[in-house]
Every structure is written in C-alpha cells, then in structure tokens.
C-alpha positions in Angstrom: -1.3 -27.4 -0.8 -1.8 -23.7 0.0 1.3 -21.5 0.0 1.6 -18.0 1.5 4.2 -15.4 0.9 4.7 -11.8 2.0 6.8 -9.6 -0.3 8.1 -6.0 -0.4 7.0 -5.0 -3.9 9.6 -2.5 -5.3 8.8 0.8 -6.8 7.9 0.7 -10.6 7.0 -3.0 -10.6 3.5 -4.2 -11.7 1.6 -6.3 -9.1 1.4 -9.2 -11.5 3.6 -11.8 -13.1 3.1 -11.0 -16.8 2.8 -7.8 -18.8 1.9 -6.7 -22.3 3.1 -3.2 -21.5 6.9 -4.0 -21.3 6.9 -2.9 -17.7 8.8 -4.8 -15.0 6.7 -7.4 -13.2 6.9 -9.5 -10.0 8.5 -12.3 -12.0 11.7 -10.3 -12.2 12.0 -10.3 -8.4 10.1 -13.3 -7.0 10.2 -17.0 -7.7 6.9 -18.7 -6.6 4.8 -21.6 -7.8 2.9 -20.9 -11.0 -0.5 -21.1 -9.2 0.4 -18.4 -6.7 -0.9 -14.9 -7.3 -1.0 -11.5 -5.6 -4.0 -10.8 -3.3 -5.1 -7.3 -4.4 -2.5 -5.0 -5.9 -0.3 -2.0 -5.4 0.1 0.5 -8.2 3.2 0.5 -10.4 4.4 3.7 -8.7 3.7 2.5 -5.1 5.7 0.0 -3.1 5.4 -2.1 0.0 3.6 -5.1 1.4 1.8 -7.5 -0.9 0.6 -11.0 -0.1 0.9 -13.9 -2.6 -1.1 -17.1 -2.3 -3.0 -19.8 -4.0 -5.6 -19.8 -1.2 -8.8 -18.6 -2.9 -10.7 -18.2 0.4 -8.0 -15.9 1.8 -8.1 -13.9 -1.5 -11.9 -13.6 -1.1 -11.8 -12.6 2.5 -9.2 -9.9 1.9 -10.7 -8.4 -1.3 -14.4 -8.5 -0.4 -15.4 -5.0 1.0 -17.7 -6.6 3.6 -14.7 -8.0 5.4 -13.2 -4.6 6.2 -9.6 -4.9 7.5 -6.9 -2.3 8.2 -4.3 -1.4 5.6 -1.6 1.0 6.9 0.2 3.3 4.4 3.3 5.5 5.0 2.9 8.5 2.7 5.4 11.2 1.8 3.5 14.2 0.7 4.5 17.4 -1.2 4.4 20.2 1.3 4.3 20.7 5.1 0.9 19.1 5.7 -1.4 21.1 8.0 -3.4 19.8 10.9 -6.5 20.9 9.0 -5.6 18.6 6.1 -5.0 15.7 8.5 -8.4 16.3 10.0 -10.0 16.4 6.6 -8.3 13.0 5.7 -9.6 11.6 9.0 -13.2 12.6 8.3 -13.1 11.4 4.7 -12.9 13.4 1.4 -14.7 13.3 -1.9 -12.7 11.7 -4.7 -13.6 10.4 -8.1 -13.8 6.6 -8.7 -14.6 5.4 -12.2 -16.0 8.8 -13.2 -18.3 9.1 -10.1 -17.9 11.1 -6.9 -17.1 8.9 -3.9 -16.8 10.0 -0.3 -14.1 8.0 1.5 -14.8 6.4 4.8 -13.3 8.0 7.9 -9.7 6.8 8.4 -6.9 7.2 10.9 -4.3 9.8 9.7 -1.4 11.1 11.7 1.8 13.0 11.0 5.1 11.3 11.7 7.1 13.6 14.0 10.3 12.6 12.1 10.9 10.8 8.8 10.2 7.1 9.4 13.0 4.6 8.7 12.3 3.6 5.1 14.7 2.1 2.5 16.1 4.4 -0.2 14.0 4.5 -3.3 15.5 3.9 -6.7 15.1 6.3 -8.4 14.7 8.7 -5.4 11.9 11.1 -4.9 12.7 14.5 -6.6 14.2 16.8 -4.1 13.2 20.5 -4.1 14.9 22.6 -1.5 12.3 25.3 -1.4 9.3 22.9 -0.9 9.3 20.8 2.3 7.8 17.4 2.5 6.2 15.5 5.3 5.4 11.9 6.2 2.0 10.8 7.3 0.5 7.5 8.4 -2.9 6.6 7.0 -4.9 3.5 8.1 -7.8 2.7 5.8 -10.4 -0.1 5.9 -11.2 0.2 2.2 -9.1 0.0 -0.9 -10.4 2.0 -3.9 -8.2 2.4 -7.0 -5.4 4.9 -6.2 -7.4 6.0 -3.1 -4.5 7.2 -0.9 -3.1 9.3 -3.7 -6.5 10.8 -4.6 -7.1 11.6 -0.9 -3.9 13.4 -0.3 -4.2 15.3 -3.6 -7.8 16.4 -2.6 -6.4 17.7 0.8 -3.9 19.8 -1.1 -0.8 17.7 -0.4 -0.1 15.3 -3.3 1.7 12.0 -2.7 5.3 11.8 -3.6 6.0 8.3 -2.2 3.6 5.6 -1.0 4.5 2.5 1.0 2.0 0.0 2.2 3.5 -0.9 5.6 0.8 -3.2 7.1 -2.2 -5.4 6.2 -4.0 -6.5 9.4 -1.3 -7.6 11.7 1.3 -8.4 9.0 4.0 -5.7 8.5 7.0 -5.0 6.3 9.3 -5.3 9.3 12.5 -7.0 8.3 11.8 -6.8 4.6 13.5 -4.6 2.0 12.4 -4.0 -1.6 12.5 -7.3 -3.5 12.5 -9.4 -0.3 10.1 -12.3 0.2 9.2 -14.4 3.3 7.1 -17.6 3.2 4.6 -18.0 6.1 2.3 -20.9 7.2 -1.5 -20.8 7.1 -2.0 -20.5 10.8 0.4 -17.6 11.2 -1.0 -15.7 8.2 -4.7 -16.1 9.4 -3.9 -15.3 13.0 -2.0 -12.1 12.1 -4.6 -11.0 9.6 -7.8 -11.8 11.5 -6.8 -12.3 15.1 
C-alpha cells in the first residue's frame, strides 16, 4: 500500500534516514514505514516542506525535469535586496553546477513587504545590527543542487535562511519544524498536479 507524508524538515537535518557523517537525520524526528523515503531533498542547512512516500511513480513524476512543477521558497537574504537584483533573479542568472556554467530558467521572485510568519530557527540566524536583511519569495520550476543559494549569491545577496514553503499545491501551512502529516493518494495527487 502506498503511503504519503508531508513533513517540515528542521534546520541541520539530513534529508535521509541514515548517515555515515554523524549528522542528524530524518530518523531522529519522523517515524515512518521502512520502505518510505524522501522525494528529492533539502540541503542540511535548509528547512521546510519535504514529501515522504513509497510511491515510485510519484517520485519519478516529481524528480524528472520534464514534469516541471512549482517549488516555492521563502528566503532571508543578507542585505536590503534591490529591485535590480530581484529582476536579475526573475530573468535567470548564471551559476555553476558540477563545475559547468548553467543559466537558470526564469523564475518568479518578489520581495515580502514585511517579514513573513516563520517559526524561530534553532540556532537563530546571526544578527548583525549594521547589515539589514530582507525576505524574498522565489518560485522555481527546476531544482538544481543548492540552486536558490547560488542564485541569491550571484545577485549579490547571499542566503541566510532558506525555507521550502510549497511544492505544487501542498504547503507548510499548519506545520512546524519536526511536524508530519499523512495524506491520502487522491489528495496528494490533486494538490500536486491539479
């Protein structure tokens, strides 16, 4: 039987259930059947929405680049990001992937007028009174390794905190770091693919 879970992966947790590196894994936070695995990943230093399932067809559909789907990230950047930098992100920037130059696809990028409601991070982002920060929303249809961080760094405003808020129509709403919710197949497919 296929099982589907959405989780809020905490900061500094690997997107896997085992580790040879001595780092904290999903196993410390989530109890799921042994045949259930993450679909894709979030970096150790990123947090937010992650899907867990044993449905291989869903895994294929979400990870194969030919099935482009939206992923929404809430990003706290170092500095008071400019409109020029936002436009640059929207058009796409050149980043390095596996040692080669790559031009990112155009994306949706907007600045939050106010800090979005997000849970406290433990440990918190380093606060520097003389350097402001800003929050932006980025919606991508591709998922290269550390892409959001590379994009904001390329635009001159490095990422301080990165939260994946949404995949397709599934959001983090109602979840805090370490929370998990099981969903049924119909609901998951409808919310992901319409």
